[in-house]
VMD Tcl script that draws the C-alpha trace (Angstrom):
set ca {
  {-148.82 -142.70 -156.98}
  {-149.72 -139.72 -158.99}
  {-151.36 -137.91 -156.44}
  {-149.51 -138.80 -153.23}
  {-146.00 -138.86 -154.20}
  {-143.99 -136.21 -152.10}
  {-141.23 -136.31 -155.41}
  {-141.98 -135.82 -158.91}
  {-143.00 -138.72 -160.86}
  {-141.85 -140.14 -164.38}
  {-144.21 -142.36 -165.94}
  {-143.14 -144.71 -169.23}
  {-145.99 -145.99 -170.79}
  {-144.94 -148.98 -173.14}
  {-145.61 -152.25 -174.45}
  {-143.35 -155.76 -175.42}
  {-142.52 -155.84 -178.77}
  {-142.06 -152.30 -179.71}
  {-138.50 -151.41 -181.06}
  {-138.99 -147.87 -179.74}
  {-139.79 -149.03 -176.45}
  {-137.19 -151.48 -176.26}
  {-134.63 -148.26 -176.91}
  {-135.93 -145.90 -174.39}
  {-136.53 -148.69 -171.77}
  {-132.33 -148.50 -171.13}
  {-132.03 -145.00 -170.88}
  {-135.16 -144.58 -168.51}
  {-133.29 -147.26 -166.04}
  {-130.36 -145.22 -166.51}
  {-132.05 -141.67 -165.87}
  {-133.70 -143.41 -162.94}
  {-130.54 -144.66 -160.81}
  {-129.24 -141.26 -161.74}
  {-132.07 -139.63 -159.92}
  {-132.35 -142.16 -157.13}
  {-134.18 -140.57 -154.06}
  {-135.19 -137.38 -155.98}
  {-138.02 -138.50 -158.86}
  {-139.63 -141.69 -158.76}
  {-139.80 -143.52 -162.21}
  {-142.41 -146.00 -163.23}
  {-143.22 -148.27 -166.33}
  {-146.45 -149.21 -167.37}
  {-147.34 -151.78 -170.21}
  {-150.42 -150.32 -171.95}
  {-151.73 -153.34 -173.18}
  {-152.27 -154.64 -169.42}
  {-153.32 -151.27 -168.31}
  {-155.58 -150.10 -171.09}
  {-158.19 -148.03 -168.71}
  {-155.53 -146.45 -167.53}
  {-153.71 -145.39 -170.41}
  {-156.93 -144.27 -172.05}
  {-158.04 -142.16 -169.20}
  {-154.73 -140.23 -169.29}
  {-154.72 -139.66 -173.11}
  {-151.97 -142.20 -174.11}
  {-152.37 -142.62 -177.95}
  {-148.31 -143.41 -179.05}
  {-146.07 -145.45 -177.20}
  {-143.38 -144.76 -175.93}
  {-145.06 -141.63 -173.90}
  {-143.32 -140.66 -171.18}
  {-145.21 -138.40 -168.73}
  {-143.97 -136.18 -165.65}
  {-146.07 -135.31 -162.88}
  {-145.34 -133.02 -159.92}
  {-147.45 -132.17 -157.05}
  {-150.02 -134.59 -158.70}
  {-150.09 -132.55 -161.92}
  {-148.99 -133.24 -165.34}
  {-145.72 -130.90 -165.85}
  {-144.75 -131.98 -169.32}
  {-145.25 -135.65 -171.65}
  {-143.14 -136.52 -174.37}
  {-144.05 -139.02 -177.14}
  {-141.80 -141.33 -178.99}
  {-138.24 -142.10 -178.80}
  {-135.94 -139.47 -177.51}
  {-131.99 -139.67 -177.07}
  {-130.82 -139.47 -173.40}
  {-129.85 -135.76 -173.70}
  {-133.41 -134.68 -175.20}
  {-135.21 -136.72 -172.95}
  {-133.36 -135.05 -169.96}
  {-134.26 -131.62 -171.26}
  {-137.38 -132.21 -171.69}
  {-138.24 -133.36 -168.33}
  {-135.80 -131.97 -165.89}
  {-136.02 -128.37 -167.14}
  {-139.48 -128.32 -166.08}
  {-138.68 -129.25 -162.64}
  {-138.88 -126.89 -160.18}
}
mol new
graphics top color blue
foreach p $ca { graphics top sphere $p radius 0.5 }
foreach p [lrange $ca 0 end-1] q [lrange $ca 1 end] { graphics top cylinder $p $q radius 0.2 }
display resetview
């Protein structure tokens, strides 16, 4: 998915029963709708995908990563309000 995507990809590493993840989820859903067709948004549950989370050095949740052209562009760890998260992610896009 990351390597083959022609558009930027945002990955939200999350887990169930995490208050910060539950707060962040609707923000990312809104951002996904707003960026439909330009940026791919995906959610990965670290409890089900432990090996992938380990491979990508996810040590805290929520962790949001932005990939472009198959490369990690930026990463945000912990809950951030929508405006802050947009600044972090979108300021790094080409």
